[in-house]
C-alpha positions in Angstrom: 0.0 0.0 0.0 1.4 3.4 -0.9 2.4 5.5 2.1 0.1 8.3 1.1 -3.0 6.1 1.4 -3.0 6.5 5.2 -3.5 10.2 4.7 -6.4 9.6 2.3 -8.0 7.2 4.8 -7.8 9.8 7.5 -9.1 12.5 5.2 -12.2 10.4 4.3 -12.8 9.4 7.9 -12.8 13.1 8.9 -15.2 14.0 6.1 -12.8 16.6 4.7 -12.5 17.7 1.0 -8.8 18.5 0.5 -5.4 17.2 1.6 -2.4 19.6 1.8 1.1 18.1 2.2 3.9 20.6 2.7 7.4 20.4 4.3 7.4 21.8 7.8 3.7 21.2 8.4 1.6 18.2 9.5 -0.8 16.9 6.8 -3.5 19.6 6.6 -7.1 19.1 5.6 -9.9 21.4 4.5 -12.9 20.7 6.7 -16.1 22.7 6.4 -14.2 25.3 4.5 -11.3 25.7 7.0 -7.8 24.4 6.6 -6.9 22.5 9.8 -4.2 20.0 10.9 -5.1 16.4 10.5 -5.2 14.8 13.9 -2.6 12.2 14.8 0.1 13.2 12.4 3.4 15.0 13.0 5.0 17.7 10.8 6.6 16.3 7.6 10.1 17.1 6.5 11.2 17.8 2.9 13.2 14.5 3.0 10.2 12.5 4.1 7.6 14.0 1.9 9.3 13.6 -1.4 9.3 9.7 -1.5 5.7 9.7 -0.4 4.7 11.8 -3.3 6.9 10.2 -5.9 5.7 6.7 -5.0 2.3 7.1 -6.7 3.6 8.7 -10.0 4.1 6.7 -13.2 7.3 7.3 -15.1 5.7 9.8 -17.5 4.2 11.9 -14.6 7.6 11.8 -12.8 9.4 13.1 -15.9 6.8 15.8 -16.4 7.1 17.0 -12.8 10.9 16.9 -12.9 10.9 19.1 -16.0 8.1 21.5 -15.3 8.0 21.4 -11.5 4.3 21.4 -11.6 1.9 18.5 -12.3 -1.9 17.9 -12.4 -3.1 14.3 -12.4 -5.8 12.0 -11.0 -5.2 9.3 -8.4 -7.6 6.4 -7.8 -7.8 5.3 -4.1 -9.2 1.9 -4.7 -13.0 1.9 -4.8 -13.1 4.5 -2.0 -12.5 7.7 -3.9 -10.6 9.4 -6.6 -8.4 12.5 -6.1 -7.3 15.4 -8.3 -3.7 16.0 -7.4 -1.4 18.9 -7.9 2.3 18.7 -7.2 4.3 21.9 -6.9 7.9 22.9 -6.2 8.5 25.7 -3.7 11.4 27.1 -1.7 11.0 24.6 1.1 10.8 21.5 -1.1 8.0 19.5 -2.9 4.4 20.0 -1.8 1.0 18.7 -3.0 -2.7 19.4 -2.8 -5.3 16.7 -3.3 -9.0 17.3 -3.8 -11.5 14.5 -3.2 -13.6 13.4 -6.3 -16.4 11.3 -4.9 -16.9 8.0 -6.7 -20.7 8.6 -6.5 -22.0 11.2 -8.9 -24.8 13.1 -7.1 -27.9 13.9 -9.0 -29.5 17.3 -9.6 -32.1 16.5 -6.9 -29.5 15.4 -4.4 -27.6 18.7 -4.9 -30.9 20.6 -4.6 -30.0 22.6 -7.7 -32.6 25.1 -8.9 -35.0 23.9 -11.6 -33.5 26.3 -14.1 -30.3 24.2 -14.1 -32.4 21.2 -15.5 -33.9 23.6 -18.0 -30.4 24.4 -19.3 -29.4 20.7 -19.2 -32.4 20.0 -21.5 -31.0 22.3 -24.2 -29.7 20.6 -27.4 -27.2 23.3 -28.6 -25.4 26.3 -27.3 -22.7 27.3 -24.8 -23.4 26.9 -21.1 -20.8 28.3 -18.7 -20.6 27.1 -15.0 -18.4 29.6 -13.2 -17.1 30.3 -9.7 -13.9 30.5 -7.7 -11.7 27.5 -7.2 -13.3 25.0 -4.8 -16.9 26.3 -5.4 -18.2 22.9 -6.5 -18.3 23.6 -10.3 -17.1 20.1 -11.1 -19.8 18.5 -8.9 -22.5 20.6 -10.5 -21.3 19.7 -14.0 -21.1 16.0 -13.1 -24.8 16.1 -12.0 -25.8 17.9 -15.3 -23.9 15.3 -17.4 -25.4 12.5 -15.4 -28.9 13.9 -16.1 -28.1 14.2 -19.8 -26.7 10.6 -19.8 -30.0 9.3 -18.3 -32.5 11.3 -20.4 -31.3 11.3 -24.0 -29.3 9.2 -26.5 -26.1 10.6 -27.9 -22.3 11.0 -27.5 -20.9 12.8 -24.5 -17.3 13.9 -24.8 -15.4 15.3 -21.8 -12.1 17.1 -22.1 -10.4 17.6 -18.7 -7.0 18.1 -17.0 -7.2 15.6 -15.3 -10.4 13.6 -15.7 -12.4 13.9 -12.5 -15.8 12.3 -12.4 -15.9 9.1 -14.5 -19.3 8.6 -16.1 -20.6 5.1 -17.0 -22.6 4.8 -20.2 -26.4 4.8 -19.6 -28.3 6.1 -22.6 -25.2 7.9 -24.0 -21.9 6.8 -25.3 -19.2 8.4 -23.0 -15.7 9.4 -24.1 -13.3 10.9 -21.5 -10.1 12.6 -22.9 -7.4 13.7 -20.4 -5.2 16.6 -21.5 -1.6 15.6 -21.2 -2.3 11.9 -21.4 -4.8 11.4 -24.3 -4.3 14.7 -26.1 -1.6 17.3 -25.9 -3.7 20.3 -25.0 -7.2 21.7 -24.5 -6.8 23.4 -27.9 -6.0 20.2 -29.7 -8.9 18.3 -28.0 -11.5 21.0 -28.7 -10.3 21.4 -32.3 -10.7 17.6 -33.0 -14.0 17.3 -31.1 -16.0 18.4 -34.1 -14.7 15.3 -36.0 -15.7 13.0 -33.1 -19.5 13.4 -33.7 -20.2 14.5 -30.1 -23.6 15.8 -29.1 -22.5 17.2 -25.8 -19.0 18.4 -24.9 -17.6 19.3 -21.5 -14.5 21.4 -21.5 -12.9 21.3 -18.0 -11.6 24.9 -18.3 -11.6 27.5 -21.0 -8.0 28.8 -21.1 -7.5 31.8 -23.3 -8.8 33.2 -26.6 -7.9 30.1 -28.6 -9.9 27.6 -26.6 -12.8 30.1 -26.1 -13.0 30.8 -29.8 -13.1 27.0 -30.6 -15.8 26.4 -27.9 -17.9 29.2 -29.5 -17.5 27.7 -33.0 -18.4 24.2 -31.7 -21.5 25.5 -29.9 -22.6 27.4 -33.0 -22.3 24.3 -35.1 -25.1 22.5 -33.2 -23.3 21.0 -30.2 -24.2 21.6 -26.6 -21.0 22.7 -24.9 -20.4 23.0 -21.1 -17.3 24.8 -19.8 -16.0 26.5 -16.7 -14.4 29.9 -16.1 -13.2 31.3 -12.8 -15.5 34.3 -12.3 -18.0 35.3 -9.6 -21.0 36.5 -11.6 -22.7 36.2 -14.9 -21.8 39.7 -16.0 -18.1 39.2 -15.0 -18.2 35.9 -17.0 -19.3 37.6 -20.1 -16.7 40.4 -19.7 -13.9 37.9 -18.9 -14.8 35.9 -22.1 -14.8 38.9 -24.4 -11.7 40.5 -22.8 -9.7 37.4 -23.5 -9.6 38.5 -27.2 -7.7 41.4 -28.8 -9.7 44.6 -29.0 -10.0 44.3 -32.7 -11.8 41.0 -32.4 -14.1 41.8 -29.4 -17.0 43.2 -31.4 -17.2 40.0 -33.5 -16.8 37.8 -30.4 -19.7 39.7 -28.7 -21.9 39.1 -31.7 -21.1 35.4 -31.7 -21.4 35.0 -28.0 -24.8 36.7 -28.1 -26.0 34.2 -30.6 -24.4 31.1 -28.9 -24.6 31.6 -25.2 -27.4 29.6 -23.7 -26.9 30.3 -20.0 -24.5 31.0 -17.1 -24.6 29.3 -13.7 -22.3 31.1 -11.3 -21.7 29.2 -8.1 -20.3 29.9 -4.6 -20.0 27.7 -1.5 -20.8 29.0 2.0 -20.5 27.2 5.4 -23.9 26.2 6.8 -25.0 28.1 10.0 -25.5 24.8 11.8 -21.9 23.8 11.1 -23.0 20.7 9.1 -21.0 21.2 5.9 -21.5 23.8 3.2 -24.3 24.9 0.9 -24.1 26.1 -2.7 -25.6 29.4 -3.9 -26.1 29.8 -7.6 -26.7 32.9 -9.8 -28.5 31.8 -13.0 -28.6 33.7 -16.3 -30.8 32.2 -19.1 -30.2 33.9 -22.4 -33.1 35.8 -23.9 -33.3 38.3 -26.8 -32.8 41.1 -24.2 -29.7 39.4 -22.8 -28.3 38.8 -26.3 -28.8 42.4 -27.2 -27.1 43.5 -24.0 -24.1 41.3 -24.8 -23.9 42.4 -28.4 -24.0 46.1 -27.4 -21.4 45.7 -24.6 -23.9 46.8 -21.8 -23.1 44.0 -19.3 -23.9 46.4 -16.4 -27.5 45.7 -17.3 -27.2 41.9 -16.8 -28.1 42.0 -13.1 -31.4 43.9 -13.7 -32.2 41.5 -16.5 -31.7 38.5 -14.2 -34.0 40.1 -11.6 -36.7 40.7 -14.2 -36.3 37.1 -15.4 -37.4 35.3 -12.2 -40.4 33.9 -14.0 -38.2 31.8 -16.2 -35.9 30.7 -13.4 -33.2 33.4 -13.4 -31.9 34.5 -10.0 -29.2 36.8 -8.7 -26.6 35.7 -6.3 -27.7 38.3 -3.8 -31.3 37.2 -3.9 -30.3 33.6 -3.1 -28.0 34.8 -0.2 -30.8 36.9 1.2 -33.1 33.9 1.2 -30.5 31.8 2.9 -30.2 34.4 5.6 -34.0 34.5 6.1 -34.1 30.7 6.3 -31.2 30.8 8.8 -29.3 28.5 6.5 -26.1 30.6 6.5 -24.6 33.2 8.8 -25.3 36.8 7.7 -21.6 37.7 7.7 -20.8 34.8 5.5 -23.5 35.8 3.1 -22.4 39.5 3.2 -18.8 38.4 2.3 -20.1 36.6 -0.9 -22.6 39.3 -1.9 -22.2 41.4 -5.0 -23.9 44.7 -3.9 -22.5 45.1 -0.4 -24.0 48.5 0.2 -27.5 47.1 -0.4 -26.7 44.1 1.6 -25.6 46.2 4.6 -29.2 47.4 4.9 -30.6 44.0 5.5 -31.6 43.9 9.2 -29.8 40.6 10.0 -26.6 41.8 8.2 -26.7 45.2 9.9 -27.0 43.6 13.3 -24.2 41.2 12.6 -21.9 43.9 11.3 -22.7 46.2 14.3 -21.9 43.3 16.7 -18.6 42.7 15.0 -17.6 46.4 15.2 -18.6 46.6 18.9 -16.5 43.5 19.7 -13.4 45.0 18.2 -13.7 48.4 20.0 
């Protein structure tokens, strides 16, 4: 048994999501959003951590890390779990971060995702972006969406990831997983060849730069349903990030194409539950309409928030409206919701938030 497996056993037993291994520290785990020492372990030295990490690499991965001093890969921990691993070199030695990828793919219902997410999953063509900061549960949400597609229609689902995270088993769909760096040289090469692979649904693990974004747009405009992720915190910021990835001379054309192709944006954040029992996801949802398309085309993304508010009848919702509901339902702490809110000045006027902020200020005096 590899030495590192004892850390994974402890991580799963504690119900934590991430494992951090770094010289000079004990194994650390992310539990309910906080990074804390793993009980029962002593600090690791640079000399002891290196053989632990190298033991689970194959020769190709070892060579890649030795050359680039950075490595992303997936590690299967028997039937218990899979982990997305990142190795990095730093001044104190070699370190690593592992994120748990559950072996069970949770459904849309189990994740309590809004009905509008299913509406987007039922689309046959277009570009759907699932966004949020690192660790916000984007991969889990996308896995649930693909699982729903896999169960409800016939076709070919192609995933392009670095590394492959959730492994889907064929149900009504044929499934093809392609791992960047192992099965294909880059996201660019994988997306470029996807059109020749007769895919009905394509998941791109991350859109990185103008080349991959442009190819994703072209693929979606050709009759494919494309899901992809971007690290942004709102629907408006997602559209701006997408357009601004291109040179100014191309942005007008990109806006026009995005206006025609974008089907929806699901922007997600995770917050600790007020009862301390894990975390809860909050989603901002934009569903493209003629008004939204016009706003994108005319570079008026400041209007997106008001269009989402006026689109509640079709399932749209702003992040702040969801956070306000969570406060009213006592699902999250008002200060945690305030931290994630977009319009903080308006949020300060909510009675629960105002009281929490006043209590914090008085305690620091």
